[in-house]
N, C-alpha and C positions, 0 to 999 in steps of 0.2 A: 504494500500500500504506500502510495507516494505521500509527500509532506502535506499537501492540501487536504487530501482525503483523511489523513491521520489526525488532523486538528480536532475533528469531532470527538474522537476518543480521548483527547487531552483537554477537554473543557475544564475539569477541575484544576489542572496545572496552569491553564491559561488564566483562570481566575486568580490563582495565587500569585503568578508572575505579575499580572496587571496590578493586583493589590499591593505588591511590594513597591512598585514604582509610584503608586498613588500615595502610599504612606510617606515615602521620601519627599514627594512634592508637597503634601500638606504640612509636613514638618517645618517648612519654610514660613508658614502663615499662622499656625496654631500655637498659642501659648500653653494651653493645657494639654500636656503630652499624654495624659491618661486616655484622652479621646482616641489617640492613635492606637493605644493598646486595645481598646474596645473594638475599634475598626478592624484591627488585625485578627482578633478572635472571630468577628463576624465573617471576615473573608474566608477564614479556614472552615467555619461552619457551612458557608455556602458551597465551598469546594467539596466538602464531605457529603452534602446533600445531593449534589449532582453526580457523585460517585455511584450512588445507588441506582440511578436511572440509566447508566451506560451499560450496554452489553459487552461481554468479554470479546476481545479482539486479539487473536494470537500474533498478528504481524502488523506493526505500525511503524511509520517512519523507515520504510525500506527494510523492515525486519530487525532493526536495532533494538526495539523494545517489544516486550511481550506483555500485553495487558490481560493476563490470566487471573484466576481467582486469588492466587498468592500475591500478585501485585496489588489487587484491590484491598486485600487484608492489610498489607503494609502501608498502603496509601491512607487508609482510615487510621491506622496506628500512628503514622507520622503526624497527620494533622491533629490528632488528639493530644499527642505528647507536646507538640509545639504550642498548641493553644493553652495547655495547662502551664507550660513554662512561662509564657507571656503573662498569664494571670498572676502567677506568684512573683514575677519580676516587678509588677506595679507596687509591691509592698517591700521591695528590697531597697533600703535607704541609701546605700552608697552610690546607686546609679540614678536616684531621683533627679529629674530636671537636668540630666547630663547627656545631651544628644540622644534622648530616648527614641526619637523617630528613627534614627539610623539603627538603633538597637533592635527595634521591632521589625524593621525592614529586613535586617540580616537574618532574623529567624524565619521570616516568610521565604526568603531565598533558600534557607536550609530545608524547609518543608518541601520545596520543589526538588532540591537536590536529592533528598532521601528517597522520594518516589522514583526519580529517574534511575537511581542506583538499584533499587529493588526490581525495576522492570527491565534492566539491561540484559541482553542475551549475547552480547559480543564482548570479548575480553577487553578490547581497546575502549569501548564505551563504558565498561565497568570501571576501568582505570580513570578515565576522564571524570566520571561522576564522583568517584571516591575522592579525587583531588579537589573537586568542587566543594564537597563537604569539608574536607580538611582545611582548605584555605579560609572558608567561613568560620570554622571552629577556631583557627589560630587568631582571627580577628576578635572573636567574642571572648576568648580566654584572656586576652590582653586589653579588654575593654576599659578597665579602670586604669587610665593612662598614668595617673599619679601614684599608683600603688606599685611599689617595687616588686612585691611578690607576684602580682598579676603580670607585670612585664617579664619577669624571670620565667614564669610558668609558660607564657606564650612562646618565648624563645626556645625553651626546652622542648615544648610540643612540636615546634617547627623543625628542630634538628632531628629529633627522634622520628618524626613523621616523614622527613625527607629520606632517611635511611630505609624505613619500612616501604616507602613508595618505590625506591630503587630496587629492593629485593622483589617486590611484587611484579614490577615491570620486567625484571630479568627472568622471573619464572614464566611470565606470559611469552617472552621471546623464545624460551626453550620449548614451550608447548606448541607455539607456532612453527618452530623449526622441525618438531617431530611430526606434526599433523598437517602442516600447510594450511591451517585454518584458524581463525579467531572466533568462529561461531560455536557456541556451546553445544548446539544440537549436532554439529558436524564432527566434533572431536571424537566421540566414542565410535562412530561408524568408521572413521578413518583408521583408528588404531585397531579395530576389529579386523579390518581387511589386511593391514600390514603392521605386524607387531615388532618390526625391526628396530624401531625407535621407542619402544616401550619404556626402557630405562630412562631415556632423556625426558619423555613425557612425565614419568613419575617424579623425577628430580624437579622438573618445572612445577609440578603440583605442590611439592613440599615448599618451594620458594613462595608460591602463591599463598599457601597456608601460613607461612611466616608473615607475609605482608598483611594478610587479613587478620592474623592473630594480634597484630598491633592494634587494629581498630576495635577489637572486642576485649582488649587488655588481657590476652591469654599469656601465661608464663611460657617461656622466659622473655616475652616481648612486652611485659607489663611495667617495666621500670619507670616509664614516664608518668603513669597514672597517678600515684600518690601526690607528687609535687604539683602536677598540673591541676588536679582536682582541688588541692588545697589553695593554690594561688588564684584560681579563676573566681569570678563572682559566683556566689552560691547558686543562683538560678541557672547559670551556664554549667556549673558542675552537675546540677540536677539533670540537665539535658544530656550532657556527655555520658553520664552513667546509664542512660536509657536509649536515646535516639540513635547515635552512631553505632552503639553496641548492637542494637537490634538489627539495623541494616547491614552491619558486618556479618551477622548470622544469616541474614537473608541471602547475601552474596555467597557465603560459604555453602549454604544449602544448594543454591543453583549450580555452583562450580563443582563441589565434591560429589553431591548426590546426583545431580543432573548430568553433568558432563563426564564425570569420572566414577560414576556409581557402579559401573560394570566390573571395576577392579577394587571394590570396596575393601576386600580382605587386606590389600596391601597398605591402605592408609588408615583403616579404622583403629588398628592397634596403636598407631602413632598418635591419633587424636585422643584415644583413651588414656594413653600415658600422659599427654599434655594436660588432659582434664584433671588427672590426679595431682600433677605438679601444681597446676593453677589453683585448685581449691585448697590444697594444703598450704602453699605459700601465702595465699590470701588470708586464710583463717588464722594461721599461727602468728603471722606478723600483726594482724589486727589486735591481738590480745594486749600488746604493749602500748597501743596508741593512747594519747591523752587528748587529742583534738577530734572533734566530731567528724569533720570533713575527711581527715586522714583515715579514721576508723571506717567510715562508710566507703572510702576509696578502696581499701583492702577488702571490705565486704563485697564490693562490686566485682573485684577480681575473683573472689571465691564463687560468687554467683555465676560468673562466666564459666567457671569450671563445671558447675552443675548443668548448665545449659549445654555444654559440650558433650555431656553424656548422651543426649538425644542425637547430636550430630554423629558421634562415634557409632551409635547403633546403625545409622544409615538406612533405616527402614521407614516405611510410611508412618508407622507408629512413632518412630523417633522424631520425624519431622513434625508430626502433630503435637508431640509433647514439647518441642522447642517453641512452637507458635503459642501454645497455651502459657508456657512458662514466661515468655517475653511480656505478655499482657499482664499476668499476675505480678511479675517483678516490677513492671512500670508503675502500676497502681500503688504498690507498697513503697517503692523507693522514692517516688515523687512525694508521697505522703510524709515520709520521714524527713526529707529535706525541707518540706514546707513548714513543718513544726520547728526544725532547726533554724529557719529564717526568723520565725516569730520569737524564738528564745534569744537569738543573736541580736535582734533589734534592740532588746533591752540590755543584754549583758555586754554588748560591743565586742564580743570575742566568740570564738568557736571552740572553746575548751569544753570537754565533757563535764567538768565541774560546774558549768553554768546550768546544768540540768538538776542540780541539787535542790531538793524541796519543791520541785515543779508541781507535785500533787497538791500542794497548798496554794501556790501562786496561780496555777491554772489547771484545776482538776480535769477539765475537759481535754485539754491538750495532752496531759499526762496519760489519761486513759486511751486516747487515740494513739499516742506513741507506743504504748504497750501492745496494742493490737497490731500495729504495723510491724513492730519488732518480732512479735510472735509469728507473724506471717513470713517474715524473712527467715526465721529459724525453722519454718516448716511445721508449725504446731497446728493440729486440727482445731476447729473446722474452718480455717481461713484459706484464702486462695493459694498461699505459699505451700500449704500441705499438699493440695491436689497437684500443684505444679511439680513438686519434688516426687510425689508418688508416680506421676506419669513418666518422668525421665528415668526413675528407678526401674519401672516396669519395662520400658523400652530397652534398657541396658540388659536386664535379666533375660529378656526374650531372645537376645542373640548371644546369651551365655557370657556376658562380660561381668563375671562374678567379682573379680578383683576390683574393678571399677566401682561396682555397687557397694562393696564393703568399705572401700576408701571413702566414698561419699557419705556413708552412714556414720563413720567415725568423725568425719569433718563436720557433719551437721551437729554433732554433740559439742565439738569445739566451738562452733559458731554461736551456739546457744549461750555459752559462757560469757562471751563479751557483749552479746546483746543484752543479757540480764544484768550486766554491769551498769548499764544506763538505767534500767528499771530500778535497781537498788538505789541509785542516786536520787531518783525522782521520789521514791516512797519511803526510804529508810534513813536517808541522810538529811538532817535539817539544814536550812539555809539562813544566813544572817539577814539577808534582804528579803522581806516578805511582800515586797511590792508586786502587785498583780501584773502578769504579762499582757501586754496590749495585743488584742486579736482583731486586726482589721477585717471588715466584712468579707473582702475578697478571699483572704486566707482561710477564714472560717468556712466559706462556701466550698473552696477547693478541698479542704480536709474532710468535710462531711461527704462530699461527692466521692473522693477516693476511698474513704472508709466504708461507705456503702458498697462500692464496687468490690473491695477486698472481701467483705463478709459475704456478699451475694455470690461471688464466684466460688467461694469455699463451700457454701451451702447448696448452690445450684450450678455445678460446673458444666452440666450437659449442654446448655446453649452455646457457650464458648467452645467446648469440645467439638460440637457439630460444625461451628463456623471454621474452626481450625482444620477439621477433616475435609470440609468442602474447599478449603484453600490449598489442599495438597496438589503438587504439580504432577498430576497423573499422566 
């Protein structure tokens, strides 16, 4: 399908792109920047609404994009995550009235980039869209221009990201040399006919895995994450732990399971080993952290290890578990960071000690925080439990028993440092009994995320069905 015919299938993305430029233009005239935030959320809502009315279209823009059910799933996921991030950003004091129009426009461009990455079926197009996401992320991480940590985090992210991009591009060149094609659907057929360059293709796949592993903060490519997450503005950190990570997994599924699924046995054990290393390093290192953002950074690394269990399984059940886990994790993690923003607005720091006595200063926030942490720990009947159960089941189905055992032990370790925050909130008194301010927008987001976390735990079937329907059959 040519470009003009394909535009009909890209109505949601056209709305987002037009909206981003509109926000930039209105920023020149509007004094009250919160209007731009509201407009950005409405633009994303409109794009999501039109997504439901468009039929699936396997080949658009000359076949570079595939608008299948999986793309629609990540389209809605991306718009939702970006909209929630913009909402909580309106209550983040360090960026209030500081070029907010540019800030919201960058997030709209990110929403577009995330969808394009999820829909790409050509290795070169995947690389270009991942770089699009990366460049926007570098800008947002360093958005607090006068904050030394923010600038340092942005530079570290850029340097690590450049190396990861080079590794990924080198892997793509090896795959192209072995198969003569950059199209994901053509790669398995080419290798099946001529296996002479199988070793070269497998080596290229491992380099691709390394590059994508950086995006999902998979060990040993995770070293950038703690410093970047700590230095970035908290709403940006919230987005980085969810948005690019989810789309990294979307690309991993398309590349590993789609293009290279026929020799799954060769790479599944590598992914399983990386999953064990990732969750172990994340959880063990998180125990010693004294700052909320660093603790949640290592928690995010560990969560990537759990999600990799579904990728390692390489089956349809494994893909389904990954999709479910990403939604459950997004709801929970954004909820934790939203409460962290509310607490940090009062304490002016991100120390874990700032949660001392929160049950007295803000009983509602403390209760919500407990539920979000329980979900991250995988305690029933919350969404996190169902998510972990699904990836465990997928791993056991293909007899990855060592991986499942390691994940079970790591879940117990994770519960220890999650409950450290619970102990501070309920068992440790605070010298300052001043109530924590809860802006209406933050309260709305917390209630919405909490309702989703509980609902998906009690009634997982609808999302499971949606994830099943999004499988790339």
